[in-house]
C-alpha positions in Angstrom: -78.7 -98.1 44.0 -79.9 -97.0 41.0 -79.9 -93.1 41.9 -76.3 -93.1 43.4 -74.3 -94.3 40.2 -75.2 -91.1 37.9 -74.2 -88.6 40.9 -71.0 -90.1 41.3 -70.3 -89.9 37.7 -71.1 -86.5 37.4 -68.8 -85.4 40.6 -66.2 -87.3 38.8 -66.4 -85.2 35.6 -66.6 -82.2 37.5 -63.1 -82.8 39.2 -61.7 -83.4 35.8 -62.7 -79.8 34.1 -61.4 -78.3 37.3 -57.8 -80.0 36.9 -57.1 -78.8 33.4 -58.9 -75.1 33.0 -58.6 -73.3 29.7 -56.4 -70.2 29.9 -57.9 -66.8 28.9 -55.5 -64.1 30.4 -53.4 -62.1 28.0 -53.9 -65.0 25.3 -54.5 -64.6 21.9 -57.4 -66.5 20.2 -58.4 -66.2 16.5 -55.5 -63.3 15.9 -57.5 -61.0 18.5 -55.4 -59.0 21.3 -57.3 -58.3 24.8 -55.6 -56.7 27.9 -56.7 -56.2 31.4 -56.5 -53.5 33.8 -56.7 -55.8 36.9 -53.6 -56.5 39.1 -51.6 -59.5 39.4 -49.0 -61.6 37.7 -48.7 -60.5 33.7 -50.9 -57.5 34.0 -49.6 -53.8 32.7 -50.9 -50.3 33.7 -51.3 -47.2 31.2 -49.6 -44.1 32.1 -48.5 -40.6 30.6 -45.1 -40.2 29.1 -43.7 -36.8 28.1 -40.8 -36.1 26.1 -39.4 -32.6 24.9 -38.4 -32.1 21.3 -34.9 -31.3 19.7 -32.7 -34.4 21.0 -31.3 -34.7 24.5 -29.8 -31.0 24.4 -30.0 -27.6 22.7 -27.2 -25.3 21.7 -28.2 -21.4 21.3 -24.6 -21.3 19.8 -23.3 -17.5 19.8 -25.8 -14.6 21.1 -24.2 -11.2 21.3 -24.6 -9.4 25.0 -27.8 -7.3 25.3 -29.4 -9.6 22.9 -31.9 -12.4 22.8 -32.0 -15.9 21.3 -35.0 -17.9 21.9 -36.0 -21.2 20.9 -39.9 -23.0 21.2 -39.9 -26.5 22.3 -42.9 -28.9 22.0 -43.8 -31.1 24.7 -45.2 -34.5 23.9 -47.6 -36.9 25.8 -47.1 -40.3 23.8 -48.9 -42.0 26.9 -52.3 -43.2 27.0 -53.3 -41.2 29.9 -53.4 -37.6 30.7 -50.2 -36.2 32.5 -51.5 -34.1 35.2 -49.6 -31.5 37.9 -47.2 -30.3 35.2 -44.9 -27.7 36.0 -41.2 -26.4 35.0 -38.4 -25.6 36.9 -34.4 -25.6 36.7 -33.9 -22.4 34.7 -32.0 -19.3 35.8 -30.5 -16.2 34.1 -29.5 -15.7 31.5 -32.2 -18.4 30.6 -36.1 -17.9 31.1 -39.1 -19.5 29.5 -42.7 -18.7 28.4 -45.2 -21.7 28.4 -48.3 -22.1 26.8 -48.8 -25.8 28.5 -51.5 -26.2 31.0 -50.8 -28.3 34.2 -52.8 -31.1 32.7 -51.7 -32.7 29.0 -54.2 -35.2 27.5 -53.0 -38.6 26.2 -51.4 -38.3 22.7 -51.2 -34.6 22.9 -48.7 -31.7 22.8 -48.4 -28.4 23.6 -45.2 -25.8 23.2 -43.1 -23.5 25.6 -40.5 -21.0 24.7 -36.9 -20.6 26.3 -35.3 -17.1 26.3 -31.2 -16.9 26.0 -30.2 -13.3 27.2 -26.7 -12.9 28.0 -25.3 -10.3 30.1 -21.8 -11.6 30.2 -19.5 -13.3 27.6 -18.6 -16.9 27.6 -20.5 -20.3 27.8 -23.7 -20.6 29.8 -25.1 -24.2 30.5 -28.3 -25.0 32.4 -31.3 -27.5 32.1 -35.0 -27.0 32.0 -37.0 -29.8 34.0 -40.7 -30.6 33.5 -42.2 -32.4 36.5 -45.5 -34.2 36.0 -47.6 -37.1 37.3 -47.6 -39.9 34.6 -51.2 -41.3 36.3 -49.4 -43.2 39.2 -46.4 -41.5 40.2 -44.2 -38.4 39.8 -41.7 -38.1 36.7 -39.3 -35.6 35.4 -38.4 -35.1 31.6 -35.4 -32.4 30.9 -33.5 -30.7 28.1 -29.9 -29.6 28.5 -29.4 -26.1 27.1 -26.1 -24.4 25.9 -25.4 -20.7 25.0 -22.5 -18.4 24.5 -22.5 -14.8 25.3 -20.7 -12.9 22.6 -19.3 -9.5 23.6 -20.2 -6.4 21.5 -17.4 -4.3 19.8 -17.5 -0.5 20.5 -15.1 1.9 18.3 -14.1 5.2 19.2 -11.7 7.4 16.8 -9.6 10.2 18.4 -10.0 13.6 16.4 -7.1 14.9 13.7 -6.1 18.4 14.0 -3.6 19.3 11.5 -3.3 23.2 12.4 -2.2 25.6 9.5 0.0 24.4 6.7 1.7 26.4 3.6 0.8 25.6 0.2 2.4 22.6 -1.4 3.2 21.1 1.9 1.7 18.1 3.9 1.4 16.9 7.3 0.3 13.3 8.5 -1.9 12.7 11.5 -2.4 9.2 13.3 -5.9 8.8 14.2 -6.2 6.2 17.4 -9.1 3.5 16.8 -9.9 2.1 20.0 -12.4 -0.8 20.9 -13.8 -0.5 24.4 -16.2 -3.3 23.8 -16.0 -6.8 24.8 -16.2 -8.4 21.2 -14.3 -8.1 17.9 -15.0 -5.5 15.4 -15.2 -7.0 12.2 -15.7 -5.9 8.6 -13.5 -2.4 9.2 -13.7 0.1 6.2 -13.4 4.1 5.8 -14.9 7.1 4.0 -13.4 10.3 3.8 -15.5 13.1 3.3 -12.7 15.1 1.3 -10.5 13.3 -0.8 -9.3 15.8 -2.9 -7.4 17.5 0.0 -7.1 14.5 2.5 -5.9 11.1 1.8 -5.2 7.8 3.2 -1.9 7.3 1.9 -2.0 4.3 -0.2 -5.5 3.4 0.8 -6.6 2.3 4.5 -5.2 2.4 6.8 -2.9 4.9 5.2 1.1 4.5 5.2 2.3 2.6 8.1 -1.5 2.5 9.8 -1.8 -0.6 11.5 -5.7 -1.1 11.4 -6.9 -4.0 9.6 -10.0 -5.6 8.5 -10.8 -6.4 12.4 -10.0 -5.3 16.0 -10.0 -7.1 19.1 -11.8 -6.2 22.3 -9.6 -3.5 24.6 -7.3 -3.2 21.3 -6.2 -0.1 19.7 -5.0 0.4 16.0 -3.9 3.4 13.6 -5.1 5.1 10.7 -2.5 7.4 9.3 -4.1 10.6 7.3 -2.4 13.0 5.0 -3.4 16.6 4.4 -2.2 18.6 1.3 -1.9 22.3 1.7 -3.7 23.9 -1.0 -2.6 27.1 -2.7 -5.7 29.5 -0.9 -6.4 30.6 2.7 -8.8 27.8 3.4 -10.3 26.0 6.6 -11.4 22.4 6.5 -13.8 20.7 8.6 -14.0 17.1 7.6 -15.0 13.8 9.0 -13.4 10.3 8.5 -15.9 7.6 8.8 -15.0 4.2 10.2 -17.8 1.6 9.3 -17.7 -1.6 11.3 -19.7 -5.0 12.6 -20.0 -4.7 16.3 -21.1 -8.6 16.6 -24.6 -8.3 15.6 -24.9 -5.1 13.2 -23.2 -2.8 11.1 -22.4 0.4 12.7 -20.1 3.4 12.4 -17.6 5.7 14.1 -16.6 9.0 13.3 -13.3 10.9 13.5 -13.6 14.8 13.1 -10.6 16.4 11.0 -9.7 20.3 11.2 -7.0 21.7 8.9 -6.3 25.3 7.6 -4.3 26.3 4.5 -2.4 29.2 4.1 -2.3 31.3 1.1 0.8 32.5 -1.0 1.2 35.0 -3.6 2.8 35.4 -6.8 5.6 33.0 -7.9 5.7 31.2 -4.3 2.6 29.5 -5.7 4.2 26.4 -7.9 1.5 26.0 -10.3 3.6 24.3 -13.2 3.6 27.4 -15.5 6.3 28.7 -17.3 8.1 31.7 -15.3 8.3 34.7 -17.8 10.5 36.6 -15.3 13.1 34.2 -16.9 14.1 35.2 -20.5 10.5 36.8 -20.7 9.1 33.3 -22.0 10.5 31.3 -19.4 12.4 29.5 -22.0 15.8 29.6 -23.6 17.3 27.8 -26.8 20.7 28.2 -27.8 23.0 27.2 -30.7 26.3 26.5 -29.1 28.1 25.5 -32.0 27.2 25.5 -35.7 26.1 22.2 -37.0 26.6 20.6 -33.6 24.7 18.2 -31.5 24.4 20.6 -28.7 22.8 19.1 -25.8 22.2 19.7 -21.9 22.2 16.6 -19.7 22.3 18.4 -16.2 21.3 21.3 -14.2 22.2 22.7 -10.5 21.3 26.2 -8.6 23.7 28.0 -6.9 23.0 29.8 -3.4 22.8 33.0 -5.3 20.2 31.5 -8.1 22.5 31.4 -11.0 22.2 28.3 -12.9 24.8 25.9 -13.8 24.4 23.5 -16.6 26.6 20.6 -18.5 26.1 18.8 -21.5 28.2 18.9 -24.9 28.8 21.1 -27.9 31.0 20.1 -31.1 31.7 16.8 -29.3 33.0 18.4 -26.1 31.9 18.3 -22.8 30.2 21.8 -22.1 29.8 23.9 -18.8 27.6 27.0 -19.0 26.1 29.5 -16.1 23.0 31.6 -16.4 21.5 34.5 -14.5 18.6 34.2 -12.6 17.1 36.5 -15.4 18.1 33.9 -17.9 21.2 35.4 -19.7 24.5 34.0 -20.0 26.7 34.9 -17.0 29.3 36.5 -19.2 32.5 38.4 -18.0 33.8 36.1 -15.5 32.8 32.7 -16.3 33.8 30.3 -19.2 36.0 30.7 -22.2 37.0 34.5 -22.8 34.4 35.2 -20.2 31.4 33.7 -22.5 29.9 32.0 -20.0 30.4 28.7 -21.4 33.2 26.4 -21.3 33.7 24.0 -24.0 35.8 21.4 -22.7 37.9 19.4 -25.4 39.8 15.8 -24.7 36.2 15.1 -23.1 32.7 13.9 -24.5 29.4 14.6 -23.0 29.3 15.7 -19.3 26.8 13.4 -18.1 25.4 15.6 -15.3 26.3 18.3 -13.0 26.9 18.4 -9.2 28.0 21.1 -6.8 29.8 20.6 -3.5 29.9 22.2 -0.3 31.9 25.3 -1.7 29.8 25.2 -4.9 32.6 23.8 -7.2 31.4 22.4 -10.2 32.0 18.4 -11.2 31.0 16.6 -13.9 31.4 13.0 -15.2 32.2 12.4 -18.8 34.2 9.8 -21.1 37.8 10.7 -22.4 38.7 10.0 -25.9 40.4 7.0 -24.6 37.4 5.4 -23.2 38.2 6.3 -19.7 35.7 7.5 -17.0 36.8 10.9 -16.0 35.2 13.1 -13.0 36.4 16.5 -13.8 36.5 19.7 -11.5 35.4 23.3 -12.6 35.8 26.5 -10.6 32.7 27.9 -9.9 33.4 31.5 -10.4 35.7 31.4 -13.5 34.4 28.0 -14.9 38.1 26.9 -15.5 38.7 23.2 -15.4 40.9 22.9 -12.4 41.7 19.0 -12.1 40.4 15.6 -13.7 40.3 12.1 -12.3 40.9 9.6 -14.9 40.1 5.5 -14.1 43.2 4.1 -15.5 42.7 0.5 -16.3 39.1 0.7 -16.6 39.1 1.6 -20.5 37.3 -0.5 -23.1 35.3 0.0 -26.2 32.2 -0.9 -24.2 32.9 1.4 -21.4 30.2 4.1 -21.0 29.7 7.0 -18.5 25.9 8.1 -17.9 25.7 9.9 -14.4 27.4 11.8 -11.6 26.2 12.4 -7.9 28.0 14.0 -4.9 28.1 12.8 -1.2 27.4 14.8 2.0 31.4 14.7 2.6 32.0 16.0 -0.8 33.3 12.8 -2.5 32.0 12.5 -6.2 30.5 9.5 -7.5 30.3 8.6 -11.3 28.7 5.3 -12.9 28.4 3.7 -16.1 29.3 0.6 -17.3 32.5 -1.7 -18.1 32.5 -5.1 -19.7 28.9 -5.6 -19.1 29.0 -4.6 -15.4 27.8 -1.7 -13.5 30.9 0.4 -13.2 31.0 2.8 -10.1 34.0 5.3 -9.2 34.5 7.7 -6.3 36.8 10.6 -5.8 38.7 11.7 -2.5 38.0 14.7 -1.0 39.2 17.2 -1.1 39.5 17.0 -4.6 42.8 16.1 -5.7 42.3 13.9 -9.0 42.7 10.8 -7.1 40.2 8.0 -6.6 39.3 6.9 -2.8 41.4 3.9 -1.8 38.7 3.4 0.9 36.1 2.5 -1.5 36.8 -1.1 -2.5 40.4 -0.6 -1.9 40.7 0.9 -5.3 38.2 3.3 -5.7 36.3 1.4 -8.4 33.6 -1.0 -7.6 31.9 -3.1 -10.4 28.4 -5.0 -10.0 27.3 -8.0 -11.6 23.7 -9.1 -12.1 24.5 -11.7 -14.2 23.4 -10.0 -17.8 24.5 -6.9 -19.7 24.1 -4.5 -16.6 24.4 -0.4 -17.5 24.1 2.1 -14.5 22.6 5.4 -15.2 22.0 7.0 -11.9 23.8 7.2 -8.4 22.7 8.8 -5.1 23.6 8.4 -1.6 21.0 8.1 1.4 21.2 9.9 4.8 22.8 6.8 6.3 25.5 6.9 3.9 24.8 4.2 1.9 25.2 4.3 -1.9 22.2 3.1 -4.4 23.1 3.0 -8.3 20.2 2.4 -10.8 20.2 1.2 -14.2 19.2 -2.1 -16.3 19.9 -5.6 -16.2 18.9 -8.0 -18.7 16.0 -5.4 -19.8 14.8 -5.1 -16.1 15.0 -2.4 -13.7 18.2 -2.7 -11.7 19.3 -1.2 -8.4 22.5 -2.1 -6.6 23.0 -1.1 -2.7 26.5 -0.5 -1.5 27.9 0.6 1.8 30.1 3.6 2.3 32.9 1.1 1.8 31.9 0.1 -1.5 30.6 -3.5 -0.5 27.1 -4.9 -1.4 24.7 -4.4 1.3 23.2 -8.1 1.8 20.3 -6.6 4.0 19.0 -5.5 0.6 17.1 -8.4 -1.0 19.4 -10.9 0.6 22.4 -10.0 -1.9 22.3 -6.2 -2.2 20.8 -5.9 -5.8 17.2 -6.1 -6.9 15.8 -6.4 -10.5 12.1 -5.3 -11.2 10.6 -6.7 -14.4 7.9 -3.8 -15.2 6.3 -5.7 -18.0 6.9 -9.2 -19.6 9.0 -9.0 -22.6 9.7 -5.1 -22.2 13.0 -3.3 -22.0 12.9 -1.7 -18.3 15.5 1.2 -17.7 16.3 3.4 -14.6 17.4 6.6 -15.1 17.4 8.5 -12.3 16.7 8.4 -8.3 16.0 10.2 -5.3 14.9 9.9 -1.7 11.7 11.0 0.2 12.3 12.8 3.2 11.1 9.6 5.0 13.7 7.4 3.3 12.1 5.4 0.8 14.0 5.2 -2.8 12.1 6.8 -5.8 13.0 5.7 -9.4 12.0 6.8 -12.6 12.6 5.5 -16.3 10.8 3.9 -19.0 9.6 0.6 -20.2 9.7 -0.2 -23.9 7.7 -2.7 -25.8 6.7 -3.5 -29.3 7.6 -0.1 -30.5 5.9 1.7 -27.8 7.5 3.2 -24.7 5.8 4.6 -21.3 6.8 6.4 -18.3 7.5 4.4 -15.3 7.9 5.6 -11.5 8.5 3.3 -8.7 8.9 3.2 -4.8 11.2 1.0 -2.9 12.0 0.3 0.7 15.6 1.6 0.9 16.4 -0.9 3.7 15.1 -4.2 2.2 14.3 -3.4 -1.4 10.8 -4.4 -1.6 8.4 -2.4 -3.6 6.2 -0.1 -1.5 2.9 -1.5 -2.2 0.9 1.5 -0.7 2.1 3.4 -3.8 -0.3 2.9 -6.5 -1.2 -0.7 -4.9 1.9 -2.4 -6.3 4.7 -0.1 -6.0 4.7 0.9 -9.7 3.1 3.5 -11.8 2.9 3.6 -15.6 1.9 6.4 -17.6 1.1 6.9 -21.5 0.9 10.4 -22.3 1.3 10.9 -25.9 0.7 8.5 -29.0 3.7 5.9 -28.5 7.1 7.3 -27.4 6.7 8.4 -23.4 10.1 8.3 -21.8 11.1 9.8 -18.4 14.7 10.6 -17.9 14.5 12.6 -14.7 12.9 13.2 -11.2 13.1 15.9 -8.7 11.3 15.9 -5.4 9.9 19.0 -3.7 10.2 19.8 -0.1 6.8 18.2 0.6 7.8 15.0 -1.0 5.6 15.4 -4.0 7.4 14.0 -7.0 8.2 15.7 -10.3 8.9 13.6 -13.3 10.2 14.8 -16.6 11.1 13.4 -20.2 9.3 13.6 -23.6 6.1 12.7 -25.1 5.3 12.2 -28.9 2.6 14.6 -30.2 0.0 14.1 -32.8 2.5 15.4 -35.2 5.0 12.5 -34.6 7.3 14.7 -32.9 8.5 14.7 -29.2 7.4 17.5 -26.7 9.0 18.1 -23.3 6.8 16.9 -20.4 6.8 17.2 -16.7 4.1 15.4 -14.3 3.7 15.5 -10.6 2.7 12.7 -8.4 1.8 12.5 -4.8 4.1 10.5 -3.1 1.4 9.2 -0.6 -0.5 7.1 -3.3 1.3 7.3 -6.5 -1.4 9.3 -8.3 -1.2 12.4 -10.4 -1.3 15.9 -8.6 -4.1 17.4 -10.7 -3.3 21.0 -8.9 -0.2 21.0 -11.3 -0.4 22.4 -14.7 -3.2 20.9 -16.5 -4.3 18.1 -14.9 -0.8 17.1 -13.4 0.5 17.5 -16.6 2.6 20.0 -18.3 3.8 19.9 -22.0 5.6 22.1 -24.2 7.9 22.8 -27.2 11.0 24.7 -26.6 9.5 26.9 -29.5 5.8 26.9 -30.4 4.9 25.2 -33.6 8.1 24.3 -34.5 7.6 20.6 -35.5 11.0 19.3 -34.3 11.7 16.8 -31.6 12.4 18.6 -28.1 14.0 16.6 -25.2 14.0 17.2 -21.4 17.1 15.1 -19.6 17.3 16.8 -16.1 15.3 18.8 -13.7 16.2 20.6 -10.3 14.6 22.5 -7.8 16.3 25.4 -6.0 15.7 26.2 -2.5 12.8 28.7 -2.9 11.1 25.8 -4.7 11.5 26.7 -8.1 12.0 24.1 -10.9 14.4 24.2 -14.0 14.6 21.6 -16.6 17.4 21.0 -19.4 17.5 19.3 -22.6 17.9 19.9 -26.1 16.0 20.7 -29.5 16.4 19.0 -32.9 17.0 21.6 -35.6 18.2 19.1 -37.8 19.6 15.5 -37.5 22.8 17.1 -37.5 22.1 20.2 -35.8 20.7 20.5 -32.1 20.2 23.7 -29.8 20.3 23.5 -26.0 17.1 24.1 -24.5 16.4 25.4 -20.8 13.0 26.2 -19.2 12.0 27.4 -15.5 8.6 26.9 -14.1 6.6 28.5 -11.4 
């Protein structure tokens, strides 16, 4: 009994310990964390975890076809055990990869692999690279989506430009076709000419009416227009036009081969801008028609036989004269008492001269009663055969400033009446009557809304009538239909004004057309006591300035010290533009001046005279004011100019010159 009781107590205590055991699995004691790798409830297993860098997808963006883009990715094992059986899969062309990773990647380690994207076709390419591995207990896959766009390359080719053979002082235009046979867009197009003195891109790249721009789409074409001026010597040219562009990956070039030949001309056929000494031995004529009279010439035309008809004023009356090809008065049959001169009383200055198809002579002037008058003179005798007077349009402010003729021999005269443009048209054959199909009464007035004065009138090949002058101190042009109605397709209302320089007084004195139809005008702008030549070119259909002409359609030129005034222009058969007027010399007197411009780009033609400019006194070292008011070109391309020479303030002489 004594031994039995302690044993029973021991067994009882042992049972109490087993019914309330202490938990030790995944528990925390005194802040220490422990773990077990044994299986069972509430147990974890360590594994390998692989990830690929650069988010869930990667975009190679645009890569040119036949080029390669690459990207290096990092493969990281963030698990506590090694990843094994690593393999790469899933990529197909245009994707490939290069791996530096082994088949095993230790815990907390990384390796790299590189994917190449080398498109052979354009467009979007999508793929996915997959990395398969064993994480310690099972197979796993990690992947990355890849994007890339194949960009086509541009490939440009240029056609050749073969101009053939040109005569001196003529020009030709050749169109160079640019073709993009590639699958990409060509960008940053620009051109360089190997010879810019003989060849030019009219108005700069891509030449006038060229269609190329700064880029060219795949499988597309555009054009570059190249101009060639024939020289004055026999020369063969082999030149190049190089077109630079970006093909999608780099700047490259393509070349057009240019060939041209210029013929030589001999003697006076080469128009060099020098005085023709076969004309009155010096190339110049001055004459005192009437003593102490303001003798002046404002118009010149050349007959088919080469004789020169001039018109102006002497003794306050209208003056018509004719000169032989040698520069002598055509005395005997023509003029008052066979003098070669007709001094027509009753009408003031003849403002210009025109010839009709039978070479009858017409002028426009102002009558003593302040009416516009169109006068007809016989081309053989010089007799005044008939006059047209615009009754009902006389006023103290009426002016007459210019005369023109249509292809149907109807005569046009312009000036101003009560502050508006005044335009009158005769009938044909000339009977001294107004043409009643022209605005119902033969006369049109145009109101620009300010003080308007017309100085020039011309008709284009389509029969439209253009009148130029000034309005409110700006260049002003009106376009009339053959019926005398404003053509509203021309700048929406038939009228265009251009402010040459803010605050300046701008006047158009003369106009004519290029063979391609553009309207060329000349005049001056005056500001702060100075005046400069102005030459401008307009689209004759819309009235817009031709911006390929000196970049903005307008050329201004300062020649002398201050007073540079352009009163006349004449356009050669090759469309080069002669502009004439006066310039002030260093002595403070005005000299006559003629400039020649290239119509393609508005630049001075430096092959003419001295660097493109001819200046002269009618009598050398005379220290008087000389004036040039009109230019005319005969069928052989010879140039005549007329004006006056101020002997004193009350005595002027007429002036004539001939250039070869």
